[in-house]
C-alpha positions in Angstrom: 7.3 9.7 20.1 5.5 6.9 21.8 1.9 7.7 20.7 -1.3 5.9 21.4 -1.2 4.0 18.1 2.1 2.4 19.2 0.8 1.9 22.7 -2.3 0.0 21.5 -0.1 -2.2 19.3 2.2 -3.0 22.1 -0.6 -3.8 24.5 -2.0 -6.3 22.0 1.5 -7.8 21.4 2.2 -8.1 25.1 -1.2 -9.5 25.8 -0.5 -12.3 23.3 2.8 -13.0 25.0 1.1 -13.0 28.4 -1.3 -15.7 27.4 1.2 -17.7 25.4 3.9 -18.0 28.1 1.4 -19.2 30.6 2.9 -17.5 33.6 0.1 -14.9 34.0 2.3 -12.7 36.2 0.6 -9.3 35.6 3.4 -7.1 37.1 6.1 -8.8 35.1 4.0 -8.5 31.9 3.4 -4.8 32.6 7.2 -4.3 33.0 7.7 -6.1 29.7 5.2 -3.7 28.1 7.1 -0.6 29.2 10.4 -2.2 28.3 9.1 -2.8 24.8 7.9 0.8 24.5 11.3 2.0 25.6 13.0 -0.1 23.0 10.8 1.4 20.4 12.1 4.8 21.4 15.7 3.4 21.2 15.0 2.3 17.7 13.8 5.8 16.7 17.2 7.3 17.9 19.1 4.4 16.4 17.5 5.0 12.9 18.4 8.7 13.2 22.0 7.7 13.9 22.1 5.4 10.9 21.9 8.4 8.6 25.0 9.9 10.3 26.9 6.6 10.0 26.1 6.2 6.3 27.5 9.7 5.7 30.7 8.8 7.6 31.2 5.9 5.2 30.5 8.2 2.3 33.2 10.6 3.7 35.7 7.8 3.8 34.9 6.9 0.3 35.2 10.5 -0.8 38.6 11.1 0.9 39.9 7.9 -0.7 38.7 9.1 -4.1 40.4 12.5 -3.5 43.7 10.8 -2.5 43.6 8.5 -5.5 42.9 11.4 -7.9 45.8 13.4 -6.4 48.1 10.4 -6.7 47.2 9.9 -10.3 47.3 13.5 -11.1 43.7 13.6 -12.2 42.1 17.0 -12.7 38.5 15.9 -11.9 38.0 15.3 -8.2 35.1 13.4 -6.6 32.0 15.4 -5.9 31.6 16.4 -2.2 27.9 17.3 -2.7 26.6 14.3 -0.7 29.1 14.3 2.2 28.7 18.1 2.7 25.0 17.7 3.6 24.0 20.5 6.0 21.2 18.5 7.6 23.5 15.6 8.5 26.1 18.0 9.8 23.5 19.3 12.2 22.1 15.8 13.1 25.7 14.6 13.9 26.2 17.1 16.7 22.6 16.9 18.1 23.0 16.8 21.9 20.1 14.3 22.4 21.5 11.9 19.8 25.0 12.1 21.2 23.7 11.4 24.7 21.9 8.3 23.4 25.0 7.0 21.6 27.3 7.6 24.5 25.0 6.5 27.4 23.3 3.6 25.7 26.4 2.5 23.9 24.2 1.8 20.8 26.2 2.5 17.6 26.6 1.1 14.2 30.3 0.6 14.7 30.0 -3.2 14.7 27.9 -3.2 11.6 30.2 -1.5 9.1 29.5 -4.0 6.4 25.8 -3.3 6.6 26.3 0.4 6.6 28.5 0.1 3.5 25.8 -1.9 1.8 23.2 0.7 2.7 25.4 3.5 1.3 25.8 1.4 -1.9 22.0 1.1 -2.2 21.7 4.8 -1.7 24.2 5.6 -4.5 22.2 3.3 -6.8 19.0 5.2 -6.1 17.5 7.6 -8.5 17.3 10.2 -5.8 21.0 10.1 -5.2 21.9 10.1 -8.9 19.7 13.1 -9.6 21.2 14.9 -6.6 24.8 14.3 -7.7 24.1 15.5 -11.3 23.0 18.9 -10.0 25.5 21.8 -10.2 23.8 24.4 -8.0 24.7 24.9 -4.4 21.9 23.2 -2.3 20.1 25.1 0.4 19.7 23.6 3.9 16.1 22.8 3.2 17.1 20.9 0.0 19.8 18.9 1.9 17.2 18.0 4.5 14.6 17.0 1.9 17.2 14.8 0.2 17.5 12.6 3.3 13.7 12.5 3.7 13.4 11.2 0.2 16.4 8.7 0.6 14.9 7.4 3.8 11.6 6.7 2.1 13.1 5.2 -1.1 15.9 3.1 0.4 15.4 2.3 4.1 11.7 1.8 4.8 11.3 -1.5 2.9 14.9 -2.7 3.3 15.0 -6.4 4.2 18.7 -6.2 4.9 17.9 -3.6 7.6 15.1 -5.7 9.0 17.4 -8.7 9.5 20.1 -6.5 11.1 17.6 -5.0 13.5 16.1 -8.3 14.4 19.5 -9.6 15.5 19.8 -6.6 17.9 16.4 -6.5 19.5 13.4 -8.9 19.2 11.0 -6.0 19.4 12.3 -3.8 16.7 11.0 -5.3 13.5 7.4 -5.0 14.8 8.1 -1.4 15.6 9.6 -0.4 12.2 6.5 0.7 10.4 5.5 3.2 13.2 9.0 4.3 14.0 9.8 5.1 10.4 6.9 7.6 10.3 8.4 9.4 13.3 11.9 9.5 11.8 10.4 11.2 8.7 8.5 13.6 10.8 11.7 14.5 12.7 13.6 15.1 9.6 10.9 17.5 8.4 10.9 19.3 11.8 14.7 20.2 11.7 15.5 23.9 11.4 19.0 25.2 10.7 18.7 27.9 13.3 18.4 25.4 16.1 21.8 23.9 15.6 22.9 21.2 18.0 19.9 22.0 20.3 17.3 20.9 17.8 14.7 19.0 19.8 14.0 15.4 18.9 10.7 13.9 19.7 10.3 13.0 23.4 9.8 9.4 24.5 6.3 10.2 25.7 4.3 13.3 24.8 3.2 13.6 28.4 2.6 11.5 31.5 -1.0 10.9 30.4 0.1 8.7 27.5 2.3 6.6 29.8 -0.7 6.2 32.1 -2.9 5.3 29.2 -0.5 2.3 28.4 -0.7 1.1 32.0 -4.4 1.4 32.4 -5.2 -0.1 29.0 -3.1 -3.2 29.7 -4.4 -3.8 33.1 -8.0 -3.2 32.1 -7.6 -5.7 29.2 -6.1 -8.3 31.5 -8.2 -7.8 34.6 -11.5 -7.5 32.7 -10.8 -10.3 30.3 -13.6 -12.6 31.5 -16.2 -9.8 31.0 -14.9 -8.8 27.6 -14.9 -12.4 26.4 -18.4 -12.9 27.6 -19.5 -9.9 25.5 -17.7 -11.4 22.5 -19.3 -14.8 23.1 -22.8 -13.1 23.2 -22.2 -11.8 19.7 -21.0 -15.0 18.2 -23.6 -16.9 16.2 -23.2 -20.7 16.1 -19.6 -20.3 16.9 -17.6 -21.1 20.1 -15.2 -18.6 21.6 -12.4 -21.2 21.6 -12.5 -21.4 17.8 -11.5 -17.7 17.4 -7.9 -17.0 16.5 -6.2 -15.9 19.7 -4.9 -12.7 18.0 -8.4 -11.8 16.9 -9.8 -12.5 20.4 -7.1 -10.3 22.0 -7.6 -7.5 19.5 -11.3 -7.4 20.4 -10.6 -7.8 24.1 -8.2 -4.8 24.2 -10.6 -2.8 22.1 -13.5 -3.4 24.5 -11.2 -2.5 27.4 -10.6 0.8 25.7 -14.2 1.4 24.9 -15.3 0.8 28.5 -12.4 2.3 30.4 -11.7 5.6 28.5 -15.0 7.6 28.2 -13.3 10.4 26.3 -12.1 8.3 23.4 -14.7 8.1 20.6 -15.9 4.7 19.6 -15.0 5.2 15.9 -11.4 6.0 16.9 -11.2 2.8 19.0 -12.8 0.6 16.4 -10.7 1.9 13.5 -7.4 1.6 15.5 -8.0 -2.0 16.4 -9.2 -3.0 12.9 -6.0 -1.6 11.6 -4.0 -3.6 14.1 -5.9 -6.8 13.1 -5.1 -6.2 9.4 -1.4 -6.0 10.2 -1.1 -8.9 12.7 -4.0 -11.3 12.0 -5.5 -13.1 9.1 -6.6 -11.3 5.8 -10.3 -11.5 6.7 -9.9 -10.5 10.3 -10.3 -6.7 9.7 -13.8 -6.9 8.4 -14.8 -9.5 10.9 -13.5 -7.6 13.9 -15.0 -4.4 12.6 -18.5 -6.0 12.5 -18.1 -7.6 15.9 -16.9 -4.5 17.7 -19.7 -2.4 16.0 -22.4 -4.9 17.1 -21.1 -5.2 20.7 -20.8 -1.4 21.0 -24.4 -0.9 19.7 -25.7 -3.5 22.1 -24.0 -1.9 25.1 -25.3 1.5 24.1 -28.9 0.2 23.9 -28.5 -1.5 27.3 -27.2 1.7 28.8 -23.8 0.2 29.7 -21.9 2.4 27.3 -22.3 6.2 27.3 -20.9 6.9 23.9 -22.2 7.5 20.4 -21.7 5.4 17.3 -22.6 6.9 13.9 -25.2 4.9 11.9 -22.9 4.5 9.0 -20.4 1.7 9.4 -16.7 2.2 8.9 -16.6 3.2 5.2 -13.0 2.3 4.5 -12.8 -0.8 2.4 -11.1 -3.7 4.1 -7.9 -4.7 2.3 -6.0 -7.9 2.5 
């Protein structure tokens, strides 16, 4: 699950913390990097478990409704369509998710009020209302697709969820926008035939990605003076100290990647760090950093210090605020 997009983001974040706290203990900062990445994976599993907890609340509400209807002698019973979701039934018994809940002791048990509010928001959504109005028996694929739609419609931009997660882990809100994409990918990957053994995404795709994180962070820190000199040479009538620290660190990390990893294309590196700058820095940073990295890369290529190619056309994507 921890891909290179997330690794790049974390390296920039931890580089910022490294310079801000003033301790400059590289080993400790590297440990913080891997702790932060591990917490992102915890968030992935935690968000999967949230869907199970919401359904548990729904089941309680459903059973209460059935008991009330029986007590009052009502003929019309509550609709079990939502609580009988086949995808959630499979997710609930997933071995990897159960291991996480039991071993890490991370559950939503102490956040029942939040889970109830989430369930209420779901019942107010158009996706839920349309689902409950249907009379046909849903297929497994339809049950699975319902939760993919509900996740996108209700959870992704939920400020209440952001606040709840922030109280649990300082890293998690920054990770949400990437982790959400992996949760949605996981939902789509589920197959009924796999039962409780359905594989979730691994923490790292392979050892190479973990090594990428370590090498990128160390290259950025240990080669900082060189990268900042390259940036200074491309500044016109402007002092390095006047750059926003986040802009400087985004470019510093991007240059570390350009010069340390020969197999990563320049366009990939530049585009990735421009995207990071749009998310974490000022509205104008994306276009500025794009131009700076492009100019530095071209100069290094001309000087024979960088053995990569850069297309003549600049990045075509229009920079957005």
